[in-house]
N, C-alpha and C positions, 0 to 999 in steps of 0.2 A: 504494500500500500504506500509506503514511503517513496518508492520509485515513481509512482504516479504523480505524487506531489512535486518531486524534483523535476520530472519532465514538464509539468505544467509551468513551473517557474522558468525553466529554460525556454519554453515556448513564448512566455510573456516577454522575456528579454529579447528574443529574436524578433518579435513583433514590435519591439520598442516601447512596450507599455510600462516597463519598470523605471524608465527614466523620468525624473521629475519634470524637467523642462523639455517637453516635446511640443513643438508647435503644430506638427502635422496630425497629432491625435487629439481628438476632442476630449475634454475633461470628463464628460458624462460617460463616454465610451471606455476611457481608461479606468474610471472608478467602477464601472460595471464589471469589467474583466477582473479587476483586483478583488471585487466582492465575490466573484465566482471562485477565484483562487482561495480566498479565505473560507468560503463554504466547503470547498473540496477538502481543505485541510481539516476542518471540523468533522466532516463526514468520515474522513480516513481515521481520525482519532477515535470517534465513536465506534467505528467498525472494528478497530484493533481492540478496544476495551470489551466489546461484545465477544470477540473471538477468544480472548483470555477467559472470560466468564464461562463460555461454552466449554472450553478445554477443562476448566476446573470442574464443571458439572459432570462431564463424561468421565473424568478421573474418579470422582466420587462414586459414580454408578459402577464403574469397574471394580472399585474396592469393595463395594457392597456385594457384588456378584462373587468376588473371590472369597469373601467371608461366608457367604451362603454355601459355596462349594466346599469350603473347609468343614463347615458344620455337617454337611451331608456325608463327607468322607469320614468324619468321626462316628456317625451313626453306622456306616458300613463296617468300620473297624470293630465297633462293639458287637455288631451282629456276627461277624466272623469269629469273634472271641468265643461265642457260644457254640457255633456250628463246627468249627474245626476239631475241638476235642471230641465232640460227640460223633462226628463222622469218622474220625480216626479210630475210635474205639469200635464203632460199628463195622469198619472195614476189617479190623483184626478179628472180631468175633464172627464175621460172615464167612470165614474160611472153613468153618465146620457147620454142619446142619444141626448140631446139638443145641446151638444158642439161638435158633430161630424163634420168633414170637410164638407162644403157645406150647413150646417144648419144655422139657423139665429143667433145663439150665438157662432159660431166658432171663431169669432174675439176676444172673451173674453180670449181664450187660449193664444193668442199672447200678449194681453195686460197684462196678468198675468205672462206669462213665461219670457218675455224679462226683466222686472224689477227684477225678481228672479235671472236671469242669470247675470245681471249687478251687483246686490248686491253680488253675489258669487264671481265674478271677483274682485270687490272692496275689499272684505274681504281677499281674497287670496293674492292680490298684496300688501296690507297693512300689512299682517302678515309675509311676507317673510323677510323684514328687522328685524322684531322682532325675528324671528326664527334664523337668522344669528347672532344676538346679543348673544343668549344663545347657 
């Protein structure tokens, strides 16, 4: 935008409108062109101010979107903290038909899976203050 204002000033100098004592240019015409130049300068200043405000607004929106994504990622992390120990235990016990639901040894899955889940929660909750420290 500043380039436009500089070019306008150069054009006024070439036309001879910047000189104070010009006999070939009428005063009202010279004053009109100078007023146009002043209005262009004000318009350029307002446009640059609006552009800065718009950039700040979009930056704030991007920051809010990043915070929302981080919160969603935290939900996914907590969800996987529940399913990974359970699915690992289920995978180990699915190697034999004796531990299938309804069979005599199906209770062993829950006896094993729940302590693994509790240990995972304990490690995760105790590690969070340690992670925040560093």
